[in-house]
N, CA and C atoms of all chains as a GROMACS GRO file, in nm:
protein
  606
    1MET      N    1   9.103  13.070  12.895
    1MET     CA    2   9.136  12.981  13.007
    1MET      C    3   9.009  12.916  13.060
    2THR      N    4   9.014  12.787  13.086
    2THR     CA    5   8.895  12.717  13.134
    2THR      C    6   8.867  12.756  13.279
    3LYS      N    7   8.742  12.722  13.322
    3LYS     CA    8   8.704  12.754  13.459
    3LYS      C    9   8.794  12.681  13.558
    4LEU      N   10   8.822  12.553  13.528
    4LEU     CA   11   8.908  12.475  13.617
    4LEU      C   12   9.043  12.542  13.631
    5ALA      N   13   9.100  12.584  13.517
    5ALA     CA   14   9.230  12.650  13.521
    5ALA      C   15   9.223  12.778  13.601
    6GLN      N   16   9.113  12.854  13.588
    6GLN     CA   17   9.098  12.976  13.666
    6GLN      C   18   9.095  12.949  13.815
    7TRP      N   19   9.013  12.848  13.854
    7TRP     CA   20   9.003  12.813  13.995
    7TRP      C   21   9.138  12.768  14.050
    8LEU      N   22   9.206  12.679  13.974
    8LEU     CA   23   9.336  12.630  14.021
    8LEU      C   24   9.436  12.744  14.034
    9TRP      N   25   9.434  12.836  13.937
    9TRP     CA   26   9.524  12.950  13.940
    9TRP      C   27   9.499  13.035  14.065
   10GLY      N   28   9.370  13.067  14.089
   10GLY     CA   29   9.336  13.145  14.208
   10GLY      C   30   9.377  13.075  14.335
   11LEU      N   31   9.346  12.943  14.343
   11LEU     CA   32   9.381  12.868  14.463
   11LEU      C   33   9.532  12.864  14.483
   12THR      N   34   9.606  12.848  14.375
   12THR     CA   35   9.753  12.844  14.388
   12THR      C   36   9.805  12.978  14.439
   13LEU      N   37   9.751  13.089  14.385
   13LEU     CA   38   9.795  13.220  14.431
   13LEU      C   39   9.770  13.239  14.580
   14LEU      N   40   9.643  13.210  14.620
   14LEU     CA   41   9.609  13.226  14.761
   14LEU      C   42   9.691  13.132  14.849
   15GLY      N   43   9.706  13.008  14.802
   15GLY     CA   44   9.782  12.910  14.880
   15GLY      C   45   9.927  12.951  14.899
   16SER      N   46   9.989  13.003  14.792
   16SER     CA   47  10.129  13.042  14.806
   16SER      C   48  10.142  13.167  14.893
   17ALA      N   49  10.043  13.259  14.883
   17ALA     CA   50  10.047  13.376  14.972
   17ALA      C   51  10.038  13.334  15.117
   18TRP      N   52   9.945  13.239  15.144
   18TRP     CA   53   9.930  13.190  15.281
   18TRP      C   54  10.055  13.120  15.330
   19ALA      N   55  10.114  13.035  15.244
   19ALA     CA   56  10.234  12.962  15.283
   19ALA      C   57  10.348  13.059  15.311
   20ALA      N   58  10.362  13.161  15.222
   20ALA     CA   59  10.470  13.256  15.241
   20ALA      C   60  10.454  13.331  15.374
   21LEU      N   61  10.330  13.368  15.406
   21LEU     CA   62  10.308  13.442  15.530
   21LEU      C   63  10.327  13.355  15.652
   22THR      N   64  10.278  13.230  15.648
   22THR     CA   65  10.291  13.145  15.767
   22THR      C   66  10.434  13.105  15.793
   23MET      N   67  10.511  13.075  15.685
   23MET     CA   68  10.650  13.033  15.707
   23MET      C   69  10.740  13.151  15.739
   24GLY      N   70  10.686  13.274  15.728
   24GLY     CA   71  10.771  13.390  15.754
   24GLY      C   72  10.870  13.416  15.644
   25ALA      N   73  10.840  13.365  15.521
   25ALA     CA   74  10.937  13.379  15.412
   25ALA      C   75  10.950  13.524  15.367
   26LEU      N   76  10.843  13.606  15.394
   26LEU     CA   77  10.851  13.745  15.351
   26LEU      C   78  10.929  13.830  15.449
   27GLY      N   79  10.958  13.774  15.566
   27GLY     CA   80  11.044  13.846  15.658
   27GLY      C   81  10.976  13.957  15.736
   28LEU      N   82  10.841  13.965  15.727
   28LEU     CA   83  10.776  14.070  15.808
   28LEU      C   84  10.721  14.009  15.936
   29GLU      N   85  10.742  14.078  16.047
   29GLU     CA   86  10.704  14.025  16.178
   29GLU      C   87  10.559  14.062  16.207
   30LEU      N   88  10.468  13.962  16.186
   30LEU     CA   89  10.329  13.987  16.219
   30LEU      C   90  10.310  13.978  16.370
   31PRO      N   91  10.216  14.056  16.426
   31PRO     CA   92  10.185  14.041  16.569
   31PRO      C   93  10.132  13.901  16.597
   32PHE      N   94  10.156  13.852  16.720
   32PHE     CA   95  10.126  13.713  16.750
   32PHE      C   96   9.981  13.674  16.726
   33PRO      N   97   9.878  13.755  16.768
   33PRO     CA   98   9.739  13.715  16.739
   33PRO      C   99   9.715  13.696  16.590
   34CYS      N  100   9.776  13.781  16.505
   34CYS     CA  101   9.755  13.765  16.361
   34CYS      C  102   9.814  13.634  16.311
   35GLN      N  103   9.931  13.596  16.365
   35GLN     CA  104   9.988  13.467  16.326
   35GLN      C  105   9.897  13.354  16.369
   36GLU      N  106   9.841  13.366  16.492
   36GLU     CA  107   9.752  13.263  16.543
   36GLU      C  108   9.628  13.247  16.455
   37VAL      N  109   9.578  13.358  16.400
   37VAL     CA  110   9.460  13.352  16.313
   37VAL      C  111   9.499  13.298  16.177
   38LEU      N  112   9.622  13.328  16.132
   38LEU     CA  113   9.659  13.298  15.994
   38LEU      C  114   9.674  13.148  15.967
   39TRP      N  115   9.738  13.073  16.059
   39TRP     CA  116   9.773  12.937  16.018
   39TRP      C  117   9.654  12.843  16.005
   40PRO      N  118   9.542  12.856  16.083
   40PRO     CA  119   9.429  12.768  16.052
   40PRO      C  120   9.339  12.821  15.942
   41LEU      N  121   9.379  12.928  15.874
   41LEU     CA  122   9.286  12.995  15.781
   41LEU      C  123   9.231  12.904  15.670
   42PRO      N  124   9.311  12.818  15.603
   42PRO     CA  125   9.251  12.731  15.500
   42PRO      C  126   9.144  12.640  15.558
   43ALA      N  127   9.171  12.581  15.676
   43ALA     CA  128   9.069  12.496  15.738
   43ALA      C  129   8.944  12.577  15.768
   44TYR      N  130   8.964  12.702  15.815
   44TYR     CA  131   8.849  12.786  15.847
   44TYR      C  132   8.765  12.814  15.724
   45LEU      N  133   8.832  12.846  15.611
   45LEU     CA  134   8.758  12.876  15.489
   45LEU      C  135   8.682  12.753  15.440
   46LEU      N  136   8.744  12.634  15.450
   46LEU     CA  137   8.675  12.512  15.409
   46LEU      C  138   8.552  12.487  15.495
   47VAL      N  139   8.569  12.500  15.629
   47VAL     CA  140   8.457  12.473  15.718
   47VAL      C  141   8.344  12.573  15.695
   48SER      N  142   8.378  12.701  15.674
   48SER     CA  143   8.271  12.798  15.652
   48SER      C  144   8.203  12.777  15.517
   49ALA      N  145   8.280  12.733  15.414
   49ALA     CA  146   8.216  12.700  15.286
   49ALA      C  147   8.121  12.583  15.303
   50GLY      N  148   8.163  12.481  15.381
   50GLY     CA  149   8.075  12.368  15.407
   50GLY      C  150   7.950  12.409  15.482
   51CYS      N  151   7.966  12.497  15.583
   51CYS     CA  152   7.851  12.544  15.658
   51CYS      C  153   7.756  12.622  15.569
   52TYR      N  154   7.810  12.706  15.480
   52TYR     CA  155   7.726  12.782  15.389
   52TYR      C  156   7.647  12.688  15.300
   53ALA      N  157   7.716  12.585  15.246
   53ALA     CA  158   7.647  12.490  15.159
   53ALA      C  159   7.535  12.418  15.234
   54LEU      N  160   7.567  12.371  15.356
   54LEU     CA  161   7.467  12.301  15.436
   54LEU      C  162   7.348  12.389  15.468
   55GLY      N  163   7.378  12.514  15.507
   55GLY     CA  164   7.270  12.607  15.541
   55GLY      C  165   7.182  12.639  15.422
   56THR      N  166   7.244  12.659  15.304
   56THR     CA  167   7.166  12.689  15.184
   56THR      C  168   7.076  12.573  15.147
   57VAL      N  169   7.132  12.449  15.152
   57VAL     CA  170   7.051  12.332  15.121
   57VAL      C  171   6.934  12.322  15.217
   58GLY      N  172   6.963  12.339  15.348
   58GLY     CA  173   6.856  12.331  15.446
   58GLY      C  174   6.749  12.436  15.424
   59TYR      N  175   6.791  12.559  15.392
   59TYR     CA  176   6.694  12.665  15.370
   59TYR      C  177   6.607  12.635  15.250
   60ARG      N  178   6.670  12.587  15.140
   60ARG     CA  179   6.591  12.558  15.021
   60ARG      C  180   6.494  12.444  15.045
   61VAL      N  181   6.539  12.342  15.126
   61VAL     CA  182   6.447  12.232  15.159
   61VAL      C  183   6.329  12.285  15.238
   62ALA      N  184   6.355  12.376  15.333
   62ALA     CA  185   6.248  12.425  15.418
   62ALA      C  186   6.151  12.514  15.344
   63THR      N  187   6.197  12.589  15.243
   63THR     CA  188   6.108  12.685  15.180
   63THR      C  189   6.056  12.638  15.045
   64PHE      N  190   6.089  12.512  15.006
   64PHE     CA  191   6.039  12.466  14.876
   64PHE      C  192   5.892  12.432  14.890
   65HIS      N  193   5.808  12.491  14.803
   65HIS     CA  194   5.665  12.471  14.817
   65HIS      C  195   5.622  12.337  14.761
   66ASP      N  196   5.528  12.274  14.830
   66ASP     CA  197   5.472  12.149  14.779
   66ASP      C  198   5.392  12.172  14.653
   67CYS      N  199   5.390  12.074  14.566
   67CYS     CA  200   5.312  12.086  14.443
   67CYS      C  201   5.217  11.967  14.440
   68GLU      N  202   5.097  11.985  14.498
   68GLU     CA  203   5.004  11.874  14.509
   68GLU      C  204   4.965  11.820  14.372
   69ASP      N  205   4.927  11.914  14.279
   69ASP     CA  206   4.882  11.870  14.147
   69ASP      C  207   4.989  11.793  14.074
   70ALA      N  208   5.110  11.848  14.077
   70ALA     CA  209   5.219  11.782  14.004
   70ALA      C  210   5.248  11.646  14.065
   71ALA      N  211   5.238  11.634  14.200
   71ALA     CA  212   5.266  11.506  14.264
   71ALA      C  213   5.164  11.402  14.221
   72ARG      N  214   5.034  11.444  14.222
   72ARG     CA  215   4.930  11.348  14.181
   72ARG      C  216   4.948  11.306  14.037
   73GLU      N  217   4.977  11.406  13.951
   73GLU     CA  218   4.993  11.375  13.809
   73GLU      C  219   5.112  11.282  13.787
   74LEU      N  220   5.220  11.307  13.861
   74LEU     CA  221   5.338  11.221  13.848
   74LEU      C  222   5.305  11.079  13.890
   75GLN      N  223   5.232  11.064  14.001
   75GLN     CA  224   5.196  10.929  14.047
   75GLN      C  225   5.112  10.857  13.943
   76SER      N  226   5.015  10.928  13.884
   76SER     CA  227   4.930  10.862  13.784
   76SER      C  228   5.012  10.824  13.661
   77GLN      N  229   5.107  10.910  13.624
   77GLN     CA  230   5.192  10.876  13.510
   77GLN      C  231   5.279  10.755  13.540
   78ILE      N  232   5.323  10.744  13.667
   78ILE     CA  233   5.403  10.628  13.704
   78ILE      C  234   5.320  10.501  13.692
   79GLN      N  235   5.193  10.508  13.740
   79GLN     CA  236   5.106  10.390  13.727
   79GLN      C  237   5.085  10.352  13.582
   80GLU      N  238   5.061  10.452  13.497
   80GLU     CA  239   5.045  10.427  13.354
   80GLU      C  240   5.167  10.356  13.297
   81ALA      N  241   5.285  10.411  13.332
   81ALA     CA  242   5.408  10.356  13.275
   81ALA      C  243   5.429  10.212  13.322
   82ARG      N  244   5.402  10.185  13.452
   82ARG     CA  245   5.418  10.048  13.503
   82ARG      C  246   5.326   9.953  13.429
   83ALA      N  247   5.197   9.993  13.414
   83ALA     CA  248   5.101   9.906  13.346
   83ALA      C  249   5.147   9.878  13.204
   84ASP      N  250   5.195   9.986  13.138
   84ASP     CA  251   5.239   9.972  13.000
   84ASP      C  252   5.355   9.873  12.989
   85LEU      N  253   5.454   9.890  13.080
   85LEU     CA  254   5.572   9.803  13.074
   85LEU      C  255   5.536   9.660  13.107
   86VAL      N  256   5.446   9.640  13.206
   86VAL     CA  257   5.407   9.502  13.240
   86VAL      C  258   5.337   9.438  13.122
   87ARG      N  259   5.255   9.522  13.052
   87ARG     CA  260   5.187   9.470  12.933
   87ARG      C  261   5.288   9.427  12.828
   88ARG      N  262   5.398   9.500  12.819
   88ARG     CA  263   5.499   9.465  12.719
   88ARG      C  264   5.593   9.355  12.766
   89GLY      N  265   5.571   9.306  12.888
   89GLY     CA  266   5.644   9.187  12.927
   89GLY      C  267   5.760   9.210  13.023
   90LEU      N  268   5.781   9.333  13.074
   90LEU     CA  269   5.891   9.356  13.166
   90LEU      C  270   5.849   9.314  13.305
   91ARG      N  271   5.933   9.238  13.373
   91ARG     CA  272   5.900   9.194  13.507
   91ARG      C  273   5.956   9.293  13.610
   92PHE      N  274   5.875   9.328  13.710
   92PHE     CA  275   5.924   9.420  13.815
   92PHE      C  276   5.970   9.340  13.935
   93MET      N  277   5.736  10.061  11.420
   93MET     CA  278   5.706  10.078  11.562
   93MET      C  279   5.556  10.093  11.577
   94PRO      N  280   5.488  10.012  11.653
   94PRO     CA  281   5.343  10.026  11.670
   94PRO      C  282   5.315  10.156  11.745
   95ARG      N  283   5.209  10.223  11.702
   95ARG     CA  284   5.177  10.350  11.767
   95ARG      C  285   5.103  10.322  11.897
   96ASP      N  286   5.149  10.376  12.002
   96ASP     CA  287   5.088  10.355  12.131
   96ASP      C  288   4.975  10.456  12.149
   97PRO      N  289   4.850  10.408  12.159
   97PRO     CA  290   4.738  10.505  12.170
   97PRO      C  291   4.747  10.589  12.297
   98GLN      N  292   4.819  10.536  12.399
   98GLN     CA  293   4.824  10.613  12.524
   98GLN      C  294   4.916  10.732  12.514
   99SER      N  295   5.013  10.727  12.419
   99SER     CA  296   5.109  10.836  12.417
   99SER      C  297   5.057  10.956  12.340
  100GLU      N  298   4.941  10.942  12.273
  100GLU     CA  299   4.890  11.057  12.201
  100GLU      C  300   4.814  11.146  12.297
  101GLY      N  301   4.817  11.272  12.272
  101GLY     CA  302   4.740  11.366  12.354
  101GLY      C  303   4.799  11.386  12.493
  102ARG      N  304   4.925  11.344  12.514
  102ARG     CA  305   4.984  11.366  12.647
  102ARG      C  306   5.039  11.507  12.651
  103ARG      N  307   4.989  11.587  12.740
  103ARG     CA  308   5.033  11.726  12.744
  103ARG      C  309   5.141  11.742  12.850
  104PRO      N  310   5.220  11.848  12.842
  104PRO     CA  311   5.325  11.867  12.944
  104PRO      C  312   5.263  11.885  13.082
  105GLY      N  313   5.339  11.850  13.184
  105GLY     CA  314   5.288  11.852  13.321
  105GLY      C  315   5.258  11.992  13.369
  106THR      N  316   5.173  12.001  13.468
  106THR     CA  317   5.137  12.132  13.523
  106THR      C  318   5.213  12.155  13.653
  107GLY      N  319   5.336  12.107  13.660
  107GLY     CA  320   5.412  12.116  13.784
  107GLY      C  321   5.432  12.260  13.829
  108CYS      N  322   5.440  12.281  13.958
  108CYS     CA  323   5.454  12.417  14.010
  108CYS      C  324   5.592  12.438  14.066
  109GLY      N  325   5.693  12.373  14.006
  109GLY     CA  326   5.828  12.392  14.055
  109GLY      C  327   5.881  12.531  14.025
  110LEU      N  328   5.821  12.600  13.926
  110LEU     CA  329   5.866  12.736  13.895
  110LEU      C  330   5.826  12.830  14.007
  111TRP      N  331   5.905  12.931  14.035
  111TRP     CA  332   5.874  13.025  14.141
  111TRP      C  333   5.758  13.116  14.100
  112LEU      N  334   5.745  13.145  13.968
  112LEU     CA  335   5.632  13.228  13.924
  112LEU      C  336   5.509  13.141  13.914
  113GLY      N  337   5.395  13.200  13.932
  113GLY     CA  338   5.268  13.131  13.906
  113GLY      C  339   5.238  13.022  14.007
  114ARG      N  340   5.300  13.023  14.125
  114ARG     CA  341   5.262  12.920  14.222
  114ARG      C  342   5.135  12.964  14.294
  115LYS      N  343   5.058  12.863  14.339
  115LYS     CA  344   4.934  12.896  14.406
  115LYS      C  345   4.965  12.945  14.547
  116ALA      N  346   4.882  13.035  14.595
  116ALA     CA  347   4.900  13.082  14.732
  116ALA      C  348   4.865  12.971  14.828
  117GLY      N  349   4.934  12.962  14.942
  117GLY     CA  350   4.899  12.866  15.045
  117GLY      C  351   4.966  12.732  15.029
  118GLU      N  352   5.051  12.710  14.928
  118GLU     CA  353   5.121  12.583  14.916
  118GLU      C  354   5.253  12.594  14.991
  119MET      N  355   5.255  12.545  15.113
  119MET     CA  356   5.379  12.552  15.192
  119MET      C  357   5.447  12.416  15.192
  120ALA      N  358   5.575  12.415  15.224
  120ALA     CA  359   5.644  12.288  15.243
  120ALA      C  360   5.582  12.216  15.362
  121THR      N  361   5.581  12.082  15.357
  121THR     CA  362   5.518  12.007  15.466
  121THR      C  363   5.604  12.011  15.590
  122GLY      N  364   5.544  11.964  15.703
  122GLY     CA  365   5.605  11.976  15.835
  122GLY      C  366   5.745  11.921  15.846
  123THR      N  367   5.765  11.793  15.806
  123THR     CA  368   5.897  11.733  15.820
  123THR      C  369   6.000  11.808  15.738
  124ASP      N  370   5.962  11.849  15.616
  124ASP     CA  371   6.055  11.924  15.531
  124ASP      C  372   6.101  12.050  15.601
  125GLN      N  373   6.005  12.123  15.658
  125GLN     CA  374   6.041  12.247  15.726
  125GLN      C  375   6.131  12.219  15.846
  126ALA      N  376   6.093  12.114  15.924
  126ALA     CA  377   6.172  12.083  16.044
  126ALA      C  378   6.315  12.047  16.005
  127VAL      N  379   6.329  11.958  15.908
  127VAL     CA  380   6.464  11.916  15.866
  127VAL      C  381   6.541  12.035  15.810
  128GLY      N  382   6.474  12.114  15.725
  128GLY     CA  383   6.542  12.227  15.663
  128GLY      C  384   6.592  12.328  15.764
  129PHE      N  385   6.501  12.371  15.852
  129PHE     CA  386   6.544  12.470  15.950
  129PHE      C  387   6.641  12.411  16.051
  130GLY      N  388   6.629  12.279  16.077
  130GLY     CA  389   6.728  12.214  16.162
  130GLY      C  390   6.867  12.222  16.102
  131LEU      N  391   6.876  12.195  15.971
  131LEU     CA  392   7.005  12.206  15.904
  131LEU      C  393   7.060  12.348  15.911
  132VAL      N  394   6.971  12.447  15.890
  132VAL     CA  395   7.015  12.586  15.896
  132VAL      C  396   7.070  12.617  16.036
  133ALA      N  397   6.996  12.572  16.140
  133ALA     CA  398   7.040  12.598  16.277
  133ALA      C  399   7.175  12.533  16.304
  134VAL      N  400   7.189  12.406  16.264
  134VAL     CA  401   7.316  12.335  16.287
  134VAL      C  402   7.431  12.407  16.219
  135SER      N  403   7.408  12.449  16.094
  135SER     CA  404   7.518  12.514  16.023
  135SER      C  405   7.554  12.648  16.088
  136LEU      N  406   7.452  12.722  16.137
  136LEU     CA  407   7.481  12.849  16.204
  136LEU      C  408   7.560  12.828  16.333
  137ILE      N  409   7.518  12.724  16.410
  137ILE     CA  410   7.587  12.697  16.536
  137ILE      C  411   7.733  12.663  16.509
  138ILE      N  412   7.754  12.570  16.414
  138ILE     CA  413   7.893  12.530  16.383
  138ILE      C  414   7.972  12.651  16.336
  139PHE      N  415   7.910  12.734  16.250
  139PHE     CA  416   7.984  12.848  16.195
  139PHE      C  417   8.022  12.947  16.304
  140THR      N  418   7.929  12.980  16.394
  140THR     CA  419   7.962  13.080  16.497
  140THR      C  420   8.066  13.025  16.592
  141TYR      N  421   8.050  12.899  16.638
  141TYR     CA  422   8.149  12.842  16.730
  141TYR      C  423   8.286  12.843  16.668
  142TYR      N  424   8.294  12.797  16.540
  142TYR     CA  425   8.424  12.787  16.474
  142TYR      C  426   8.484  12.924  16.450
  143THR      N  427   8.397  13.023  16.414
  143THR     CA  428   8.450  13.159  16.392
  143THR      C  429   8.508  13.216  16.520
  144VAL      N  430   8.433  13.202  16.632
  144VAL     CA  431   8.486  13.252  16.758
  144VAL      C  432   8.617  13.183  16.791
  145TRP      N  433   8.622  13.051  16.770
  145TRP     CA  434   8.740  12.973  16.804
  145TRP      C  435   8.863  13.019  16.726
  146VAL      N  436   8.846  13.030  16.590
  146VAL     CA  437   8.963  13.055  16.506
  146VAL      C  438   8.997  13.204  16.498
  147ILE      N  439   8.892  13.289  16.484
  147ILE     CA  440   8.919  13.430  16.451
  147ILE      C  441   8.926  13.516  16.576
  148LEU      N  442   8.834  13.494  16.672
  148LEU     CA  443   8.824  13.590  16.781
  148LEU      C  444   8.912  13.557  16.900
  149LEU      N  445   8.927  13.426  16.932
  149LEU     CA  446   8.998  13.392  17.055
  149LEU      C  447   9.140  13.446  17.066
  150PRO      N  448   9.221  13.448  16.956
  150PRO     CA  449   9.358  13.500  16.971
  150PRO      C  450   9.362  13.645  17.019
  151PHE      N  451   9.253  13.719  16.993
  151PHE     CA  452   9.255  13.860  17.032
  151PHE      C  453   9.200  13.882  17.171
  152ILE      N  454   9.157  13.774  17.237
  152ILE     CA  455   9.102  13.788  17.372
  152ILE      C  456   9.210  13.750  17.471
  153ASP      N  457   9.219  13.827  17.578
  153ASP     CA  458   9.319  13.806  17.681
  153ASP      C  459   9.316  13.662  17.731
  154SER      N  460   9.432  13.599  17.744
  154SER     CA  461   9.437  13.456  17.775
  154SER      C  462   9.387  13.424  17.915
  155GLN      N  463   9.363  13.524  17.999
  155GLN     CA  464   9.313  13.497  18.134
  155GLN      C  465   9.160  13.500  18.138
  156HIS      N  466   9.098  13.538  18.023
  156HIS     CA  467   8.952  13.554  18.021
  156HIS      C  468   8.885  13.418  18.039
  157VAL      N  469   8.766  13.417  18.100
  157VAL     CA  470   8.698  13.292  18.132
  157VAL      C  471   8.648  13.219  18.007
  158ILE      N  472   8.635  13.294  17.894
  158ILE     CA  473   8.574  13.232  17.776
  158ILE      C  474   8.662  13.121  17.719
  159HIS      N  475   8.793  13.128  17.748
  159HIS     CA  476   8.882  13.024  17.694
  159HIS      C  477   8.850  12.887  17.749
  160LYS      N  478   8.776  12.883  17.862
  160LYS     CA  479   8.740  12.755  17.923
  160LYS      C  480   8.648  12.674  17.831
  161TYR      N  481   8.571  12.746  17.744
  161TYR     CA  482   8.472  12.677  17.663
  161TYR      C  483   8.527  12.626  17.530
  162PHE      N  484   8.655  12.649  17.505
  162PHE     CA  485   8.710  12.610  17.376
  162PHE      C  486   8.829  12.518  17.396
  163LEU      N  487   8.836  12.416  17.306
  163LEU     CA  488   8.947  12.321  17.311
  163LEU      C  489   9.077  12.389  17.271
  164PRO      N  490   9.191  12.324  17.298
  164PRO     CA  491   9.319  12.379  17.250
  164PRO      C  492   9.318  12.402  17.100
  165ARG      N  493   9.394  12.499  17.057
  165ARG     CA  494   9.384  12.550  16.922
  165ARG      C  495   9.415  12.446  16.813
  166ALA      N  496   9.502  12.349  16.847
  166ALA     CA  497   9.538  12.250  16.745
  166ALA      C  498   9.416  12.174  16.696
  167TYR      N  499   9.315  12.156  16.786
  167TYR     CA  500   9.197  12.080  16.746
  167TYR      C  501   9.114  12.152  16.642
  168ALA      N  502   9.136  12.284  16.626
  168ALA     CA  503   9.059  12.359  16.528
  168ALA      C  504   9.090  12.312  16.386
  169VAL      N  505   9.206  12.253  16.366
  169VAL     CA  506   9.239  12.197  16.235
  169VAL      C  507   9.222  12.046  16.235
  170LEU      N  508   9.254  11.981  16.350
  170LEU     CA  509   9.250  11.835  16.353
  170LEU      C  510   9.108  11.782  16.341
  171ILE      N  511   9.011  11.846  16.410
  171ILE     CA  512   8.874  11.793  16.408
  171ILE      C  513   8.813  11.800  16.268
  172PRO      N  514   8.820  11.915  16.196
  172PRO     CA  515   8.766  11.913  16.058
  172PRO      C  516   8.840  11.816  15.968
  173LEU      N  517   8.973  11.805  15.985
  173LEU     CA  518   9.049  11.712  15.901
  173LEU      C  519   9.004  11.569  15.925
  174ALA      N  520   8.992  11.530  16.055
  174ALA     CA  521   8.951  11.394  16.086
  174ALA      C  522   8.811  11.366  16.036
  175SER      N  523   8.718  11.462  16.054
  175SER     CA  524   8.581  11.437  16.009
  175SER      C  525   8.572  11.433  15.857
  176GLY      N  526   8.656  11.512  15.788
  176GLY     CA  527   8.659  11.504  15.642
  176GLY      C  528   8.706  11.369  15.595
  177LEU      N  529   8.812  11.315  15.661
  177LEU     CA  530   8.861  11.183  15.623
  177LEU      C  531   8.757  11.076  15.652
  178LEU      N  532   8.688  11.088  15.767
  178LEU     CA  533   8.582  10.993  15.800
  178LEU      C  534   8.472  10.996  15.694
  179LEU      N  535   8.436  11.118  15.652
  179LEU     CA  536   8.332  11.132  15.550
  179LEU      C  537   8.374  11.062  15.421
  180LEU      N  538   8.499  11.085  15.379
  180LEU     CA  539   8.549  11.018  15.259
  180LEU      C  540   8.544  10.867  15.274
  181LEU      N  541   8.582  10.820  15.396
  181LEU     CA  542   8.578  10.676  15.422
  181LEU      C  543   8.438  10.621  15.406
  182PHE      N  544   8.338  10.689  15.463
  182PHE     CA  545   8.200  10.640  15.453
  182PHE      C  546   8.151  10.642  15.310
  183VAL      N  547   8.185  10.750  15.238
  183VAL     CA  548   8.143  10.755  15.098
  183VAL      C  549   8.204  10.640  15.019
  184GLY      N  550   8.334  10.614  15.042
  184GLY     CA  551   8.399  10.503  14.972
  184GLY      C  552   8.337  10.370  15.007
  185LEU      N  553   8.309  10.347  15.137
  185LEU     CA  554   8.247  10.222  15.179
  185LEU      C  555   8.110  10.206  15.115
  186PHE      N  556   8.031  10.316  15.113
  186PHE     CA  557   7.899  10.310  15.054
  186PHE      C  558   7.906  10.273  14.907
  187ILE      N  559   7.998  10.337  14.834
  187ILE     CA  560   8.012  10.308  14.691
  187ILE      C  561   8.052  10.162  14.671
  188THR      N  562   8.148  10.112  14.753
  188THR     CA  563   8.190   9.972  14.741
  188THR      C  564   8.072   9.879  14.766
  189TYR      N  565   7.993   9.910  14.872
  189TYR     CA  566   7.879   9.826  14.904
  189TYR      C  567   7.780   9.821  14.789
  190MET      N  568   7.752   9.939  14.729
  190MET     CA  569   7.657   9.945  14.619
  190MET      C  570   7.709   9.867  14.499
  191MET      N  571   7.838   9.880  14.470
  191MET     CA  572   7.894   9.808  14.355
  191MET      C  573   7.886   9.657  14.376
  192LEU      N  574   7.921   9.612  14.499
  192LEU     CA  575   7.914   9.469  14.526
  192LEU      C  576   7.771   9.418  14.513
  193LYS      N  577   7.676   9.500  14.564
  193LYS     CA  578   7.538   9.456  14.561
  193LYS      C  579   7.490   9.443  14.415
  194SER      N  580   7.526   9.542  14.330
  194SER     CA  581   7.480   9.535  14.192
  194SER      C  582   7.547   9.421  14.118
  195GLN      N  583   7.674   9.390  14.154
  195GLN     CA  584   7.740   9.274  14.092
  195GLN      C  585   7.671   9.146  14.130
  196ARG      N  586   7.632   9.135  14.260
  196ARG     CA  587   7.564   9.014  14.306
  196ARG      C  588   7.430   8.998  14.235
  197VAL      N  589   7.357   9.110  14.217
  197VAL     CA  590   7.228   9.105  14.149
  197VAL      C  591   7.246   9.062  14.004
  198ALA      N  592   7.350   9.118  13.940
  198ALA     CA  593   7.374   9.083  13.799
  198ALA      C  594   7.410   8.936  13.786
  199LYS      N  595   7.488   8.885  13.884
  199LYS     CA  596   7.528   8.744  13.878
  199LYS      C  597   7.409   8.653  13.898
  200LYS      N  598   7.316   8.693  13.987
  200LYS     CA  599   7.199   8.610  14.013
  200LYS      C  600   7.105   8.609  13.894
  201ALA      N  601   7.103   8.721  13.818
  201ALA     CA  602   7.011   8.730  13.704
  201ALA      C  603   7.060   8.648  13.586
  202GLN      N  604   7.187   8.603  13.590
  202GLN     CA  605   7.239   8.527  13.475
  202GLN      C  606   7.182   8.386  13.471
   0.00000   0.00000   0.00000
């Protein structure tokens, strides 16, 4: 089974479980606070996944170390490449 | 193909993107750190507020003063939904703008 199929299968299972519980199709009487928590649950999971992604990106941006040597070398390579291309007739 | 004398003897870069073998004392620059930690703070704030709103509030007595700081429960789904749709709208507009711009450039170059 492909990864996409696995994800879709898992999502369908969770989604149908959530739908069955919120619509009361299983016939079990959940206490009112639990019902209140249950129905926004997909939105909550999406928002927390988004927050996790944002936080991870921010953390990696903050802790990524500068590479002075590599930056200088890259700039010089860019200059070389530009000169080479201009010599071969490409207009910038 | 003429041999380019500049391409001979080019060695691989000495980039320090790898986590091993980095030099001591190379920290991310100021703006990077500020933006990064700002994003972390924003995401933590949003996460805690939303968690309290969705998960904790139903279990707190409805007469408690803390309910004053939170909007009615329906907004807990409406606000993320609306902002998600807005985000999609902006992404679509941006893509359309870029496509039109590249078409205009291609037409001018003809």
